[in-house]
N, C-alpha and C positions, 0 to 999 in steps of 0.2 A: 511259236516263240512266246514265252510268257510276257505278260505286260510288265510295265515298270513297277507297279504296285506289288505284283506277285513276286518279282525278283527281290524287292526290298523286304517283303514279309518273310520269304523263305530264308534269306540271309539273317534277318533279325532272329527268327526262331532257331536257326542253327547255332547262333551265338548265345542263345538262352536269355535274350533281353525282352522285357515286356514293353507294351506301348507307353506306359508311364515312364519307364527308364529312358526311352528315346525322346519322349516329350520333354522330360527334364533336361536332357542334354541339348535339345534343340530350342528350349525355352518357348515351346508352344504346347497347347493342350493336347491330351491324348486322343480326343475325338478328331482333331486335325491330322494327327499321325495316321489314324485309322482311315480318314478320308483320302490321304495320299496313297495308302496301300490298296484301297478299293477303287482308285481311279476316279473318285468323286471330286473332280477339280472345281466344280461349280461352287464349292464352299469358300473359295478364295476369290478375292476381288480382281486380281490381274495375273496373267501368266508369269510375270516376273517373280511374284511371290512363290508360285508353284515351283519354278525352276530353282529359285534360291533354297527353298526347303528341301527339294530333292538333292541338290548338291551337298547341303549340310548333312542330310540323312546319309548319303553315301560316305561322307567324311567320317561320320560317327561309326558307321559299319566297316570302315576301312576298305572300301571297294572303289574302283576307278569310276569316276562320275561321267567321263566324256561319252562312252557309248550309251549310258543310261539317259543322259540329257538328249542325245540325238534321237533315241527312241521316244522320249517324252515329247519332243517337238512334233514328231509324227502323230502321237496320240492327241496332243493339244490342237493340232490342225483339224481334227475331227469334231471338235466342239465349237459351236458358233461363238459363244460368249468369250472364249479364251483363245481364239485363233490368232488375234493380233493384240498388241498392247494398246490400251486406250490412250487417247490424246490427253496430255496433262492439262493444257489450257488452250482451248480453241480461240482463234482470233489473234489480233496484233498485241504484242506485249508493250506495256507502258514503260515509262522511265523507271519507276520504282521496281517493277519486275526485272528489268535489265540490270539495275544496280544491285538488287538482291542476288540475282544469279551470279553476277561478277564477284560479289563479296563472298559467296559460298565457294567459288573456285580459287580464291586467293590462298596461297600457301602461307598461313599466318605464322608458322614457325620461323619463316625467313623474314617476312615483311614487318611483323610487329616489333622485333628488336631494331630493325632499320628505322622504322617510324619513331620509336622512342629516342634513338640516337639523333635523328634529325631534329626532333623537338628540343632535346637538351642542348644541342649545338645552337639552335636559333635563340634559345633563352640566354645562353652564355654570350652570344654575339650581341643581343639587345642590351644586356647589362654592361658589357665592355664598351659599346658605342655610346651609351648614356654617360658612363664615367668619363670617357674621352671628351665628350662634349662639355661636361661640367668642368673638367680640368682646363680645357682651352678657354672657357668662359672666365674661370678664375685667373688664369694667366693674363688674359687680355684686359681685365679690369672692367669689362662691360657689365658685370653683375651689379656694380654700384649704381648704375643708371636705372636699374630695375627695382631698386629699393623704394618703398613708399616714403613720402615726406613724414618726418617725425613731428608729431604734435602730442602735447600732453593733454590728456582728458582725464579728469578725476573720476573715480568710480562712483557710480550712482548708489544711493542708499546708505552712504556712510555719513554719519552725523559730523558736521564740521564744527569743531570747537575752537574758539579763539582763546589764546592764553590770557588776554586782557579781561575776559568775562569771568574768569575763575576767581573765587575768593582766595586771599593769600593763605597758604598752608601754615598752621601753627608750628613754630620752631621751638624745640626744647633746647635750652642751652645745656651743653654738657661741660662740666667743669674739667674733669680729667678722666683719665682711664683708670684711676685708682679705685679700689673697692670702697663702697660706702661704709661709713663708721657707725651708722645706726644699727642697733641690734634688732 
């Protein structure tokens, strides 16, 4: 039975596609496509990447990926480095890790509009209750008690002039509103 890489290479060659064509469709480099075909899985960090690339490769070639992935799992079991998935984070998770994990699992297309709606409703409620409190205070007349005592304090820096200190302004007598006769 041919290996997974051999099956992919023969199918690719039958369809007349190059390594660069497949790499462009998979959004990976051509040397990684070649590594998949040669069974050189050590170029990849984890078996999850190898499985994902093989599934995508099968989709591009329009072949059923289920039997290919089963065979791939048998081939990966033979390599020590890729026999199992690596642990993502050893040890106990802290609060920030748990919160981040929770936030990544939230369906934001549902929760974000709901949170916005709750925020708008709470703002409207706060404004309405403040207006209601103000209206009740105005009706009861208790707002008068809260006013400060009225005291007049002149502004500082303004020159104070008394009218008595000013010299009398010269007054021109005006005889009439008639035009003057002097030429």
